[in-house]
N, C-alpha and C positions, 0 to 999 in steps of 0.2 A: 504493500500500500504506499509506504513512504517513497518507493522508488517511482510509483505512479504519480504521486503528487509532484515530485521534483520534475518529471518529465512534462508534466503540465506546465509548470512554472517556466521551464526552458522553452517550451513551444510559445507560450504566451510572450516572452520576452524577445524572442528572436523574431516572431511575427511582427510584434509592435515596433522593433527597431527597423526592419526589412521595409516596411510600409508606412514608416513615420506615424504611427497611430499612438494616441493617448489611450490610457487604461480604460477610459469610458468608451472610447470608439471600438476598442476590441471587445468589450463585453456586449456591445450592441450586435457586433458580428457572432459572437458566440450565441448570444440569444436567438439570432435568426438560423444559425447553421449548427449549432450544439458541437462547436470545435473541442471544447474541453471533455465532452461526453465522449466523443470520438477517439480522443487520446487515452481516456480511462478504459475505453472498450478493447483497445488493442495497444497495449504498453510496450509489447515486445516488438512491434514494428518500429517505434520511435526509440527505443533503447539502443539500437545500433546506428542511428543517424547522427550526423553532425548538424549543426544549427542551420546551414543553407538547405539541406536535405530536408529537414523538419518543415521549413517554410515551404519549399517546393510541395511536399505532400499535402499540407493544409491547404495551399492554393488550388491543387488538383481537387481535393476534396469539396472545397467551396464551389468551385465551377460545376462540379458534378451534381451538387445538391441545389 
């Protein structure tokens, strides 16, 4: 569980940085696309990724949803 929370934090921070988003803006995206829920459902995918790959994965997820 702690690893999943840490991965959620990393995804959030990397995504905000890459897209120049505030926390509030990220949370609006999360409300719409359930990004953090996606991370929590498949933490093994994100565990092996670097920051750039995490952002790419979330961008793809958002495009598909």
